[in-house]
Each structure stands twice: as C-alpha cells, then as structure tokens.
C-alpha positions as a printed NumPy array, in Angstrom:
array([[120.089, 191.706, 124.97 ],
       [122.674, 189.863, 127.078],
       [120.172, 189.638, 129.932],
       [117.594, 187.902, 127.701],
       [120.213, 185.448, 126.473],
       [121.311, 184.624, 130.04 ],
       [117.702, 184.223, 131.156],
       [117.028, 181.816, 128.288],
       [120.134, 179.791, 129.185],
       [119.104, 179.666, 132.869],
       [115.604, 178.541, 131.905],
       [117.024, 175.739, 129.744],
       [119.312, 174.648, 132.581],
       [116.419, 174.566, 135.069],
       [114.288, 172.5  , 132.682],
       [117.162, 170.057, 132.146],
       [117.667, 169.665, 135.906],
       [113.949, 169.034, 136.412],
       [113.966, 166.357, 133.716],
       [116.998, 164.672, 135.259],
       [115.34 , 164.776, 138.685],
       [112.185, 163.058, 137.379],
       [113.898, 159.988, 135.948],
       [117.196, 158.275, 136.179],
       [118.53 , 154.811, 135.629],
       [121.418, 152.88 , 137.078],
       [122.442, 150.102, 134.709],
       [125.567, 148.044, 135.175],
       [127.144, 144.645, 134.817],
       [129.385, 143.527, 137.668],
       [131.326, 140.482, 138.801],
       [130.061, 138.788, 141.956],
       [132.826, 136.602, 143.436],
       [132.052, 133.232, 145.003],
       [130.976, 133.437, 148.64 ],
       [130.395, 137.219, 148.301],
       [127.659, 139.82 , 148.626],
       [127.474, 143.182, 146.784],
       [125.032, 145.981, 147.635],
       [124.023, 149.115, 145.729],
       [122.189, 152.17 , 147.053],
       [119.83 , 154.664, 145.416],
       [118.015, 157.667, 146.9  ],
       [114.349, 157.615, 145.864],
       [111.673, 160.18 , 146.737],
       [108.29 , 159.222, 148.181],
       [105.682, 158.341, 145.557],
       [108.2  , 157.723, 142.767],
       [107.849, 154.533, 140.714],
       [110.916, 152.31 , 140.354],
       [111.769, 149.057, 138.58 ],
       [114.568, 146.627, 139.417],
       [115.64 , 144.15 , 136.733],
       [118.525, 141.693, 136.915],
       [119.935, 138.685, 135.095],
       [122.905, 136.422, 135.751],
       [124.94 , 136.516, 132.539],
       [127.594, 133.881, 133.315],
       [128.742, 131.612, 136.105],
       [127.777, 128.388, 137.839],
       [124.076, 127.62 , 137.618],
       [123.333, 131.237, 136.612],
       [121.724, 131.99 , 139.966],
       [122.031, 134.575, 142.748],
       [120.103, 135.653, 145.825],
       [118.666, 139.182, 145.593],
       [117.091, 141.42 , 148.218],
       [115.678, 144.955, 147.961],
       [115.238, 146.945, 151.183],
       [113.535, 150.277, 151.83 ],
       [114.892, 153.121, 153.978],
       [113.52 , 151.523, 157.173],
       [115.331, 148.25 , 156.336],
       [111.984, 146.621, 155.438],
       [112.357, 143.922, 152.793],
       [110.412, 144.852, 149.652],
       [111.614, 142.022, 147.4  ],
       [113.572, 138.847, 148.091],
       [114.401, 135.909, 145.831],
       [116.712, 132.94 , 146.369],
       [118.851, 131.335, 143.645],
       [117.231, 133.166, 140.73 ],
       [118.58 , 133.474, 137.184],
       [116.686, 136.678, 136.42 ],
       [113.881, 138.803, 137.764],
       [111.948, 142.049, 137.69 ],
       [110.232, 143.98 , 140.488],
       [108.227, 147.2  , 140.214],
       [107.348, 149.331, 143.226],
       [106.311, 152.806, 144.345],
       [108.489, 154.326, 147.073],
       [106.378, 154.679, 150.221],
       [108.928, 156.933, 151.906],
       [111.82 , 159.087, 150.745],
       [115.248, 157.731, 151.524],
       [118.004, 155.375, 150.515],
       [116.921, 152.058, 149.019],
       [119.384, 149.155, 148.95 ],
       [119.576, 146.214, 146.562],
       [121.954, 143.362, 147.439],
       [123.074, 140.434, 145.317],
       [124.531, 137.435, 147.106],
       [126.594, 134.513, 145.887],
       [127.337, 133.364, 149.439],
       [125.933, 129.9  , 148.751],
       [128.576, 129.249, 146.062],
       [132.047, 128.189, 147.128],
       [133.768, 128.059, 143.75 ],
       [131.885, 129.844, 140.94 ],
       [131.771, 133.6  , 140.509],
       [128.933, 135.232, 138.553],
       [128.576, 138.088, 136.101],
       [125.347, 139.956, 136.928],
       [123.475, 142.581, 134.909],
       [121.354, 145.019, 136.93 ],
       [119.099, 147.906, 135.898],
       [117.389, 150.114, 138.486],
       [115.022, 152.559, 136.775],
       [113.683, 155.379, 138.926],
       [110.958, 157.792, 137.867],
       [108.97 , 158.051, 134.674],
       [111.495, 156.271, 132.481],
       [109.748, 153.379, 130.744],
       [111.432, 149.938, 130.64 ],
       [112.805, 148.929, 127.273],
       [110.178, 147.232, 125.093],
       [110.323, 143.462, 125.21 ],
       [112.639, 143.26 , 128.231],
       [109.969, 141.806, 130.503],
       [108.429, 139.617, 127.767],
       [110.924, 136.754, 128.189],
       [109.297, 133.592, 129.452],
       [112.598, 131.9  , 130.231],
       [116.104, 133.101, 130.922],
       [118.57 , 133.102, 128.095],
       [121.277, 130.574, 128.948],
       [124.179, 128.92 , 127.233],
       [123.71 , 125.726, 125.25 ],
       [123.256, 122.802, 127.668],
       [126.268, 120.686, 128.429],
       [126.599, 118.293, 125.499],
       [129.503, 116.258, 126.887],
       [127.269, 113.363, 127.873],
       [125.98 , 113.161, 124.269],
       [129.517, 113.079, 122.893],
       [130.825, 110.131, 124.929],
       [132.584, 107.522, 122.793]])
C-alpha cells in the first residue's frame, strides 16, 4: 500500500516538473537609472515560442532602448526610444537569450520599466497586445494654466 502511495506521489511530481518545464514567465518591474543599461538572461530550448513585452511606466519621455539577443549574440529585436513594445519569436537554438534595456541617452531622468518574458505554451494575457497607444500620464497642463 505504501509503495502505491509513493508511486502516485512520484508520478504527480514528475507531471508537475514537466508542466513547469513547458512554460514559464519572468515578469518584473525595475528601476532603470539615467545613463544606465540593465540586462536579463533566460535559458530557452530550441523550438520553444517566447514573447517579450515591455512598457515604460514612469520617467522622462517614457522611452527606453531595448535589444534582444540570441545565444550566438545575434540581434533578434532592437528598438530605440520606445514607450512600449511586444516581440514574439521561436528559439532557433537552445541557449541563453539576453534582453537589455538602456537609458544611456538620458542624463537626468530614471525610468520605471515593466517587462514580461513568456517562454513556452503560456498564452499572453487577453487584451495586453490590443493597445493602440501607450498609456501615459495626463499631458503637461502648465501652459494652459498660465495667468
């Protein structure tokens, strides 16, 4: 009886590990200081689908440079001074993929950046990619309030 119970537990553990291996997501919000660059790394297996999404939440003109590189240092995605973006790809080779966010062009305004790297069969949240424009703060109204 104990053997059957242990076997069942081992089977459940193996299934859980297989599910976790199929999909994972790295989602975070981080501060990007002025004149700085931050990089993040993720191991992705060949043939696995992945999606990178990002948005500048606060700071300056709400823009950053972003670059995604494959294991051979080939550039898969590159954007300059973007407020938000999304890029879907299938890993051509297994290895470590690197995504870097740069605020090196800014000398005085730090940024708060949201990033989500989905790897595997996990579907993006509904409506996330449906935005036609970035959500930003209310435009500066000081010029309208001059006396």
